[in-house]
Short mmCIF file of the C-alpha atoms (twelve columns), coordinates in Angstrom:
data_MODEL
# 
_entry.id   MODEL 
# 
loop_
_atom_site.group_PDB 
_atom_site.id 
_atom_site.type_symbol 
_atom_site.label_atom_id 
_atom_site.label_alt_id 
_atom_site.label_comp_id 
_atom_site.label_asym_id 
_atom_site.label_seq_id 
_atom_site.Cartn_x 
_atom_site.Cartn_y 
_atom_site.Cartn_z 
_atom_site.pdbx_PDB_model_num 
ATOM 1  C CA . MET A 1  117.847 120.710 137.583 1 
ATOM 2  C CA . ILE A 2  119.719 120.010 134.348 1 
ATOM 3  C CA . LYS A 3  119.309 116.266 134.863 1 
ATOM 4  C CA . SER A 4  115.531 116.603 135.233 1 
ATOM 5  C CA . ARG A 5  115.419 118.783 132.118 1 
ATOM 6  C CA . VAL A 6  117.432 116.167 130.165 1 
ATOM 7  C CA . ASP A 7  115.144 113.391 131.441 1 
ATOM 8  C CA . ASN A 8  112.140 115.440 130.395 1 
ATOM 9  C CA . ILE A 9  113.572 115.919 126.884 1 
ATOM 10 C CA . LYS A 10 114.396 112.189 126.634 1 
ATOM 11 C CA . SER A 11 110.861 111.305 127.656 1 
ATOM 12 C CA . CYS A 12 109.426 113.725 125.113 1 
ATOM 13 C CA . LEU A 13 111.673 112.345 122.348 1 
ATOM 14 C CA . LYS A 14 110.663 108.766 123.209 1 
ATOM 15 C CA . GLU A 15 106.989 109.684 122.864 1 
ATOM 16 C CA . LYS A 16 107.609 111.416 119.556 1 
ATOM 17 C CA . MET A 17 109.589 108.388 118.276 1 
ATOM 18 C CA . ARG A 18 106.746 106.067 119.263 1 
ATOM 19 C CA . GLY A 19 104.358 108.297 117.332 1 
ATOM 20 C CA . ILE A 20 106.635 108.318 114.282 1 
ATOM 21 C CA . ILE A 21 107.082 104.544 114.414 1 
ATOM 22 C CA . MET A 22 103.310 104.065 114.692 1 
ATOM 23 C CA . MET A 23 102.745 106.394 111.736 1 
ATOM 24 C CA . VAL A 24 105.294 104.515 109.620 1 
ATOM 25 C CA . LYS A 25 103.605 101.211 110.480 1 
ATOM 26 C CA . MET A 26 100.201 102.620 109.551 1 
ATOM 27 C CA . MET A 27 101.555 103.925 106.242 1 
ATOM 28 C CA . GLU A 28 103.044 100.507 105.476 1 
ATOM 29 C CA . LEU A 29 99.724  98.842  106.299 1 
ATOM 30 C CA . ALA A 30 97.879  101.291 104.039 1 
ATOM 31 C CA . ARG A 31 100.333 100.558 101.218 1 
ATOM 32 C CA . MET A 32 99.867  96.817  101.631 1 
ATOM 33 C CA . LEU A 33 96.075  97.149  101.637 1 
ATOM 34 C CA . LYS A 34 96.232  99.258  98.487  1 
ATOM 35 C CA . VAL A 35 98.326  96.596  96.747  1 
ATOM 36 C CA . TYR A 36 95.830  93.875  97.704  1 
ATOM 37 C CA . THR A 37 92.786  95.859  96.617  1 
ATOM 38 C CA . VAL A 38 94.310  96.868  93.285  1 
ATOM 39 C CA . SER A 39 95.653  93.405  92.450  1 
ATOM 40 C CA . LYS A 40 93.415  91.372  90.122  1 
ATOM 41 C CA . LYS A 41 95.454  88.138  90.124  1 
ATOM 42 C CA . GLY A 42 93.249  86.425  92.699  1 
ATOM 43 C CA . GLN A 43 90.124  87.408  90.796  1 
ATOM 44 C CA . GLY A 44 91.366  85.592  87.663  1 
ATOM 45 C CA . MET A 45 92.045  82.424  89.635  1 
ATOM 46 C CA . VAL A 46 88.530  82.480  91.082  1 
ATOM 47 C CA . GLU A 47 87.068  82.869  87.602  1 
ATOM 48 C CA . TYR A 48 89.067  79.885  86.322  1 
ATOM 49 C CA . GLY A 49 87.901  77.848  89.314  1 
ATOM 50 C CA . LEU A 50 84.267  78.703  88.594  1 
ATOM 51 C CA . ILE A 51 84.645  77.747  84.932  1 
ATOM 52 C CA . ILE A 52 86.220  74.400  85.856  1 
ATOM 53 C CA . ALA A 53 83.424  73.735  88.364  1 
ATOM 54 C CA . LEU A 54 80.797  74.519  85.715  1 
ATOM 55 C CA . ILE A 55 82.460  72.165  83.224  1 
ATOM 56 C CA . ALA A 56 82.575  69.419  85.865  1 
ATOM 57 C CA . VAL A 57 78.869  69.831  86.663  1 
ATOM 58 C CA . VAL A 58 77.938  69.718  82.957  1 
ATOM 59 C CA . ALA A 59 80.089  66.598  82.445  1 
ATOM 60 C CA . ILE A 60 78.535  64.807  85.433  1 
ATOM 61 C CA . VAL A 61 74.983  65.648  84.368  1 
ATOM 62 C CA . GLY A 62 75.739  64.607  80.779  1 
ATOM 63 C CA . LEU A 63 77.305  61.298  81.794  1 
ATOM 64 C CA . ASN A 64 74.405  60.508  84.128  1 
ATOM 65 C CA . ALA A 65 71.908  61.209  81.354  1 
ATOM 66 C CA . LEU A 66 73.790  59.357  78.616  1 
ATOM 67 C CA . GLY A 67 75.394  56.667  80.794  1 
ATOM 68 C CA . PRO A 68 72.978  53.797  80.005  1 
ATOM 69 C CA . GLN A 69 73.085  54.517  76.256  1 
ATOM 70 C CA . ILE A 70 76.888  54.611  76.253  1 
ATOM 71 C CA . ARG A 71 77.039  51.342  78.249  1 
ATOM 72 C CA . ASN A 72 74.673  49.638  75.767  1 
ATOM 73 C CA . LEU A 73 76.748  50.909  72.837  1 
ATOM 74 C CA . PHE A 74 79.985  49.502  74.292  1 
ATOM 75 C CA . GLN A 75 78.304  46.189  75.146  1 
ATOM 76 C CA . SER A 76 77.024  45.962  71.572  1 
ATOM 77 C CA . ILE A 77 80.508  46.662  70.186  1 
ATOM 78 C CA . ALA A 78 82.065  44.141  72.564  1 
ATOM 79 C CA . GLY A 79 79.487  41.546  71.527  1 
ATOM 80 C CA . GLN A 80 80.342  42.076  67.839  1 
ATOM 81 C CA . ILE A 81 84.094  41.797  68.501  1 
ATOM 82 C CA . ASN A 82 83.810  38.678  70.676  1 
ATOM 83 C CA . PRO A 83 80.586  36.891  69.698  1 
ATOM 84 C CA . GLY A 84 79.518  34.127  72.091  1 
ATOM 85 C CA . GLN A 85 81.477  35.382  75.078  1 
# 
């Protein structure tokens, strides 16, 4: 009878420990999620990436529009430096 009572108590304690462990894990997960939602470091990196992408698009469009004029200017300069070649 005592052995069955001890086994019953052990079983009950194991269940309670599992519950406590699960609760601790959930609290840790909640803490980690809070850190990620409050952190703004990733947001700044995304903004820098968008700015760089915008600058690249403007540079490409500008070079495509002005490319022939720039090429003619350099050819004219090269012709003045090395006439006859």
